[in-house]
C-alpha positions in Angstrom: -16.6 14.3 -8.8 -17.8 12.4 -11.7 -21.1 10.4 -10.9 -21.2 11.1 -7.3 -21.4 14.2 -5.6 -20.5 14.7 -1.7 -22.6 17.0 1.0 -20.3 17.7 3.8 -22.0 18.7 7.1 -20.3 21.6 8.4 -21.3 20.5 12.2 -20.4 16.9 12.2 -18.0 16.5 9.4 -19.9 13.4 8.0 -20.6 12.5 4.6 -24.1 12.4 2.9 -24.5 10.2 -0.3 -26.1 11.2 -3.4 -26.1 8.5 -5.5 -25.0 4.6 -5.3 -21.2 4.3 -4.4 -18.7 5.7 -7.0 -15.9 3.4 -7.6 -12.2 4.5 -6.8 -10.2 3.5 -10.0 -7.0 2.2 -8.3 -5.8 1.2 -12.1 -6.5 4.9 -13.2 -4.7 6.5 -10.3 -2.0 4.2 -10.6 -1.5 5.2 -13.9 -1.2 8.8 -13.3 1.5 8.0 -10.9 3.4 6.2 -13.1 3.3 8.9 -15.6 4.9 11.4 -12.9 7.5 8.7 -12.1 8.2 8.3 -15.7 8.7 12.0 -15.7 11.1 11.9 -12.9 13.1 9.4 -14.5 13.6 11.1 -17.7 14.6 14.4 -15.6 17.3 12.5 -13.9 18.4 10.8 -17.2 18.4 14.1 -18.8 20.6 15.6 -16.0 23.0 13.2 -16.6 22.6 10.5 -13.9 22.0 7.3 -14.0 18.7 5.9 -14.4 17.2 4.4 -10.9 18.2 0.8 -10.4 15.8 -1.7 -8.2 17.0 -5.4 -7.3 14.6 -7.7 -6.4 15.6 -10.5 -4.1 13.4 -13.6 -4.1 14.0 -16.7 -1.8 12.3 -19.8 -3.0 10.0 -20.7 -5.7 6.5 -19.3 -4.1 4.1 -19.0 -7.2 2.8 -15.6 -5.7 6.1 -14.2 -5.1 7.2 -15.1 -8.6 4.2 -13.5 -9.9 4.7 -10.2 -7.8 8.3 -9.9 -8.8 7.5 -10.4 -12.4 5.1 -7.6 -12.5 7.1 -5.4 -10.8 10.1 -5.8 -12.8 7.6 -5.6 -16.1 6.6 -2.1 -14.8 10.0 -0.9 -14.1 11.4 -1.4 -17.3 8.4 0.6 -19.0 9.2 3.4 -16.7 12.8 3.2 -17.6 13.9 2.0 -14.3 16.5 -0.7 -14.4 15.9 -3.8 -12.3 17.6 -7.1 -11.4 16.1 -10.1 -9.8 18.3 -12.4 -7.7 16.6 -15.7 -6.9 18.2 -17.7 -3.9 17.2 -21.5 -2.9 14.4 -22.0 -0.4 17.2 -23.5 2.0 19.3 -20.2 2.0 20.4 -19.4 5.5 20.1 -16.2 7.0 23.5 -15.5 7.2 23.9 -15.8 3.2 20.9 -13.5 2.6 22.4 -11.1 4.8 25.8 -11.0 2.9 24.0 -10.2 -0.2 22.0 -7.5 1.3 25.4 -5.8 2.4 26.9 -6.4 -1.3 23.9 -4.7 -2.6 24.1 -1.8 0.0 27.4 -1.1 -1.1 26.8 -1.1 -4.7 26.1 2.6 -5.9 24.3 1.4 -8.9 21.6 -0.2 -6.8 19.2 2.5 -5.8 16.4 0.5 -3.9 16.4 -3.2 -2.5 13.1 -5.2 -2.2 13.5 -8.7 -0.3 10.2 -10.4 -1.4 8.1 -11.5 1.4 7.0 -14.1 2.8 10.5 -15.6 3.6 11.4 -19.2 4.6 10.7 -20.0 8.3 14.7 -20.2 8.9 14.8 -16.3 8.0 13.8 -13.2 10.6 12.0 -11.0 8.4 12.7 -7.9 10.9 16.4 -8.6 10.8 16.5 -8.7 7.0 14.7 -5.5 6.6 16.5 -3.9 9.4 19.7 -4.9 7.4 18.7 -3.0 4.1 20.3 0.4 4.0 17.5 2.8 5.1 18.2 4.9 2.1 17.7 2.0 -0.1 14.6 1.0 1.5 11.9 1.5 -0.8 9.6 -0.8 0.8 9.6 1.8 3.6 10.2 -1.1 6.6 13.2 0.1 7.8 13.3 1.3 11.7 14.6 4.4 10.5 11.9 5.2 8.0 9.2 3.9 10.4 10.4 5.7 13.2 10.3 9.3 11.1 7.1 8.5 10.0 5.7 8.1 13.4 7.5 11.2 14.6 6.6 13.3 11.7 9.8 13.8 10.5 9.2 13.3 6.5 10.9 9.5 6.0 12.7 9.1 2.8 10.1 6.3 2.4 6.8 5.4 3.2 5.3 1.6 3.4 3.9 1.3 -0.3 0.3 -0.2 0.2 -0.6 2.6 3.1 0.9 5.1 1.0 -0.8 4.0 -2.0 -4.3 4.3 0.1 -3.3 7.6 0.9 -2.9 8.7 -2.6 -6.2 7.0 -3.7 -8.0 9.3 -1.0 -6.3 12.6 -1.7 -6.8 12.1 -5.8 -10.1 11.1 -5.5 -10.9 14.3 -3.4 -11.8 12.6 -0.1 -11.9 15.3 2.5 -9.4 14.0 5.3 -8.9 16.9 7.7 -11.1 16.3 10.6 -12.4 13.0 9.2 -13.1 10.1 11.5 -11.3 7.0 9.9 -11.4 3.7 11.1 -8.4 1.4 10.3 -9.1 -2.4 10.4 -5.8 -4.2 11.3 -2.9 -3.6 13.2 -0.3 -4.7 11.2 3.2 -3.5 10.5 2.6 -3.5 6.9 -0.7 -1.6 6.4 -2.5 -0.9 9.8 -0.1 0.9 11.7 1.5 3.0 9.1 -1.9 3.9 7.6 -2.8 5.0 11.2 0.5 7.3 11.2 0.3 8.5 7.8 -3.5 9.9 8.7 -2.3 11.3 11.8 0.2 13.7 10.6 -0.2 17.4 10.9 -0.9 18.1 7.0 -3.5 19.4 5.1 -3.8 15.8 3.5 -4.2 14.3 6.8 -5.0 15.4 10.3 -7.5 13.0 10.5 -9.0 11.3 13.8 -8.0 7.8 13.7 -9.5 4.4 15.6 -7.0 1.5 15.0 -9.2 -1.6 15.4 -7.9 -5.2 15.9 -9.0 -8.6 16.8 -9.3 -7.8 20.4 -11.4 -4.4 20.0 -14.8 -4.3 21.4 -17.8 -3.2 19.2 -15.9 -3.2 15.8 -19.4 -2.8 14.2 -19.9 0.0 16.3 -16.8 2.1 15.7 -17.3 1.4 11.7 -20.7 2.8 11.8 -19.4 6.3 13.4 -16.4 6.3 10.6 -16.5 8.7 7.6 -13.8 6.4 6.1 -13.2 2.6 6.6 -9.9 1.1 5.6 -10.2 -2.5 6.1 -6.9 -4.5 6.4 -7.8 -7.4 8.6 -7.2 -10.5 6.2 -11.0 -11.8 6.8 -12.9 -12.4 3.7 -15.9 -10.1 3.4 -15.7 -9.0 7.3 -17.0 -5.5 6.4 -20.8 -5.6 6.0 -23.5 -3.1 4.8 -24.8 -2.6 8.0 -21.7 -1.8 9.6 -21.1 1.3 7.1 -22.6 4.9 7.6 -24.4 6.0 4.4 -22.0 7.8 2.4 -18.8 6.6 3.9 -15.7 6.0 1.8 -14.7 2.3 2.1 -11.3 1.2 1.0 -10.5 -2.4 0.7 -6.9 -3.5 1.4 -7.8 -7.4 1.9 -6.6 -10.5 0.0 -8.1 -13.7 0.9 -8.6 -16.7 -0.9 -12.3 -18.6 -0.4 -13.4 -21.9 -2.2 -14.9 -21.6 -5.5 -15.6 -24.9 -7.2 -16.6 -22.8 -10.5 -12.8 -21.7 -10.5 -10.4 -23.5 -12.5 -8.0 -23.1 -9.3 -10.7 -24.1 -7.0 -10.7 -20.9 -5.3 -10.9 -17.3 -5.9 -9.6 -14.0 -4.3 -11.7 -11.8 -2.2 -11.5 -8.4 -0.2 -12.2 -7.7 3.3 -15.4 -6.0 2.3 -18.6 -7.6 1.3 -18.4 -5.3 -1.7 -22.0 -5.7 -3.3 -23.6 -5.1 -0.2 -21.5 -2.4 1.0 -21.5 -0.5 -2.4 -25.2 0.0 -2.1 -24.5 1.9 1.1 -21.2 3.5 1.0 -20.4 6.6 -0.9 -17.0 5.8 -2.7 -15.3 2.3 -2.7 -12.6 0.5 -4.0 -13.2 -2.5 -6.3 -11.0 -5.7 -5.3 -9.2 -6.1 -7.5 -8.6 -3.1 -9.2 -8.3 -0.8 -6.2 -5.5 -0.7 -3.5 -3.3 -3.4 -5.5 -2.3 -1.4 -8.5 -1.3 1.4 -6.0 1.1 -0.9 -4.2 3.5 -1.3 -7.4 2.8 2.7 -8.3 4.1 3.7 -4.9 7.0 1.4 -4.9 8.6 2.5 -8.2 8.0 6.0 -7.2 10.1 5.6 -4.0 12.9 3.8 -6.1 12.8 7.0 -8.0 13.1 9.1 -4.9 16.0 7.0 -3.8 17.9 7.8 -6.9 17.2 11.6 -6.6 18.5 11.4 -3.0 21.4 9.6 -4.2 22.1 12.3 -6.6 
């Protein structure tokens, strides 16, 4: 495994480090997945099927949302996936957005629909995500897909960020079967689906998962027993070195703004992990940025092709 070698204790299923933490390169792994996705697009077209198509819906002019949608659209075009972006005013009523979703649900040229969050306060996100046809729910948030995931019934789509974390672990050769995993954060976007993925009866899962949150007791104690820590709490540098078992795998999902007078914007983005300190203890760790972020887009576009394959 490149510069880092694992020892797995057969009796305790724990990890022992042989050197300083190896970086899990999310950009490189995302590139692998993009290559596979592009090949699937080409196979569909070669079989006489239309190229997969995704429609992004953005409500308002949030700068971060603009950037995210732009990046997703650019990568889609690079892979041969058709994409359209529909922009609605910040004041758009929920009924108008729901009517648009119904129109997209009925359009056979649209294989995937993504409504970019966050949405304005007058719009109920849960109702919007539930209105998207579950066969076009490439974000993986529809109750049908979430329910199938929890029941182990092979949902059409799994939420993109936890699916991306899963691929990071698999493709980095991290043993999952029987591993002690701590997931920090119980959100619907990452924490809950992440736990469900790793609990499945599967060669690439079968982990023992502890899901921690703001009301959990002895968070540090739980973390110190973990072979794998997945941090998705939304608290800057929450995971400290003394919370990590030597040799553990640490995945940092967090994106947090912290003040920085030296930055042009006056702030910079950091993760939920104190990277510099934890990398001295962990066996493997994701950088932030460059770890989980690229995987989210990779899984979104993979899901879009899956939608087109299912429709075909």
